[in-house]
C-alpha positions, 0 to 999 in steps of 0.5 A: 188332120192339119188345118188349112192354114198350116199348109207349107208356105215357101217363097221366093223371088225371081226375075227374067235372068234367073226364070231357068233357076226357078223352074230347077228349083221347083221340079227338085222341091216337088221330086223330093216333097214325100209327105201328104202336107200341100205346099203353097209356091209363092213366087214374087217376080221382078218383071218377068215375061208371061212366057216365063212365068207359063213355063215355070208354072207347068214345071209342077205337076203334083196337085199338092204344090200349088204356084201363087204369083205375086208381083214385086212392084205391088208387094213391096214399096220399092220408093222406100228400099236402100239405094246401096252400092252392091251389085245385088238386084233390089229384089233382094230386100222383098224377103224383109217384107214377106210377113206383110204380103203373105195372107194372115193366116199365114203363121210360118215361111220358108224363104229360099234364094232361086239359085238352090235345089232342094234334095230333101223333103221340105216338110223337115225344115218346116217342122222344125222348133225355133225354140222361141226365135223369130227367125232360123238360118245357117251360118254363111261361109263368113261365120262371125261378124268380125269376118273381115271381107264380109261380116259386119264390118262396123260391129263394133260401133254398133256394139255387137261382139267380133265373135257373133255368128253371120248368118246367110239369108239365102235361106229363112225360116221365119215365124210371121207372127213374131215378126208382124208384131215387132214391127221388124222390116221397119227396123231392118230397112231403117238399120241398112239405111243408116250404115248403107257404106257397111252393107256388101251383101245389103239385106244380109247384113240387116238382118245379121245387125237386128238378130245379132244373137237372136237366130235359132241355128239350123243344121248346115246340110239346109244351106250347104254352099256349092263350093263345098263337097258335102256328100248328101247336103239336103240344099245346095246354095250356089252362091257366086257363079251359077251353073247357068254360066259357062264359067261354073267352077264350083262342085261339078257334081252339084252341077250335074244334078242342077241340070238333071232337074231342069232336064225336067221342065220346059228349060231343058235345052237350055245351055249355060251362058257366057260369063259376059251375060253375068256381069252384064246383069250386075252392072243393070243393077248397079246402074239401076240403083244409080238411077234411082238415086239420082231421081230421088234426090 
């Protein structure tokens, strides 16, 4: 019999804009969880409304799954976050603080981006052996750090070989105990701040710099990108344009599955929004960083 401290721990981050995606993600986790293991779902909410939190909470019906709400402003020192120039929200950095805001009893954690649906029991991911590594992940569509449009453009200056694997930070399997001992949060944040002009995918950049050649490579089915045509992926990751926008143009079967899960939540009547909503969200993220940068001067 497993101890309580060995409950499966899952973490994600969400704001109001993506509450609908969070509901679909949680329903997909619930419906594909087949073992008797309990799952703790930790949501770091970035200003989510009480109404959206209620809708998400009511998504889960299986008593083996428990939701824990954490406010981003209470678990992350926002003043110390790198103010990069990307259009990603500041909440992407929250994953770097997971080892510090989860209970000490949590020895391991699965981090999932909110723009995913899970098609396989997370128990199988949970029990993957990291082979002594601190972190496990799946190669990004830019598979090496030397890829020009993504990767680590200053890899030479950092002494990293061009063919070093470049990983997507949307799915992480983390050994929390090793991370805490090594004080890696500070190291990753410092790497981003030092190289801010190169960090086009900021948190992902920092993780790949610090963990270069130190990742445990997971089966790519655990993080399948929505533009692909994989028949039976374990997790679908809607990178780029999400299915909640009318401009979505990736795998239509994946979109159908997303809305199938969504139909079983309080957001079942949701209709895809205009792409202008997407652009406004990106503009808001950028303006927020610029304002904070000016205030911090």
